[in-house]
Steps between C-alpha positions, in 0.01 A plus 500: 500500500238753384590709199447875494413669172643847451350703216757738351370775275757517223524763226844441345658798677764542771218537750361164393847350540521647851165341591614162365831518687323585822257210452796264456653639819175442689494144372836404645353338816178348370358286222361747251365547154562842351248576228613779268186673378490733203179653365456599137229698326480275194485120491734504199778609738468202733733261313788747463469625862495142630815419303675806648396404853614141456839623373537714812403206722753272329792729588385593850690346791288368784511260792415134447171535691369778274315450173444793264216487248336751268147620431408741222143599432289785376394732778546819700727525800232708674210266436623143466762441770244377755365250245849368426577469873198272541581315179852401606430509879780747569604573859685821426538757222835663430514806280729789425438872495615717214567871484243770448423428135442210269221322317344209695772526764441454872603798709387720787123534502463228235669253733229575757235436236647156429542417869137579577386259228599187697490358853841335459804678654726693263875536521582831329857532374684796351750466216802535728361306796762250613399136527634413843405297804199620699615528862324814624138585419334827598124477564339843544153511653267792567165585660307321224423136584563410137869569551524183710410278205864486386615357834451130418660528157802680645519225762493230232788668320692539826459128574602402149823700510567497876464877497406737780208740498529871576147605595464877489221748564480876515523650848190701601475767770125447533440254786213316330680460168818395679313227688336371181840465337642325807207256497572412138867451577416263785275293272767470232782431744300216655437349157868511414604359838264206448671435165851538647572800279744756634322834512648842571254778587549871446276805526652744254474876534644813346400734220383409154253248362453152642648351183814715531540393864464136395771537235735678742455217749547241225826658390632537856421134579614348168157361415475255208125503436200726561165327566178702493127459456349737248184664623345821378155650514581724206277485194825501303733271696774536240566842653588352838844651551583288808504172310656656191784650704581165658487289183719749313725581796838662440680225691385256227365257757251239380150539637248223559152649495159350557174654386311495830134415543270732697530428871200440725378767740632307800758704690833358618 
């Protein structure tokens, strides 16, 4: 059986504990290694930080098919995560978000900065996010082709946990835009049907931002996980409020987010 490697960014806080607990929950069905990663600014801190991590690992309950290991090295969370991902061949990164303040803490716009540093999917967890079974996954798409890049990853997660997909898009009054969205939905539905993944489709309408509509739908349908592709043409992508709103949502839902690559000019 192939082993997945989940990289958990750990900073000795309650948010780090939440990320670790969620990683353990994700590992319940599969053979996994969870690598707790802590970055320090001085090499003299490596030994003490490693000892603290190993003590946490020793008292952490996990399933028999999950191995938890530690990695402490000098580096910056904003510059070195991609290197570590390649170094340990991680399949997934799990990190927590903090509040609005804190030195070297991951939160809001800083989370976006970390996410855009790697091509590996991120699970973003809040301090009070509950580690529970993933049975319903919401996959929002939009008029940008890059939004479709999360589809396969969401499908993989759905297969792993026997979950169902809730594919949503914003309803448009414009005929051309409406048809483009419907074409995307047909493409995704076909992919999920070929993989025997149950897929519910909804065009959501109403007032407010797309992100607020997504969260209203998620709450009404008892969604367990949000799955999005991050794509922004902004010179300062950390100010992308859509992604920030979803990863720090008030319902405390975990969000798996992929930094999308530029799509080709071919139209769907």
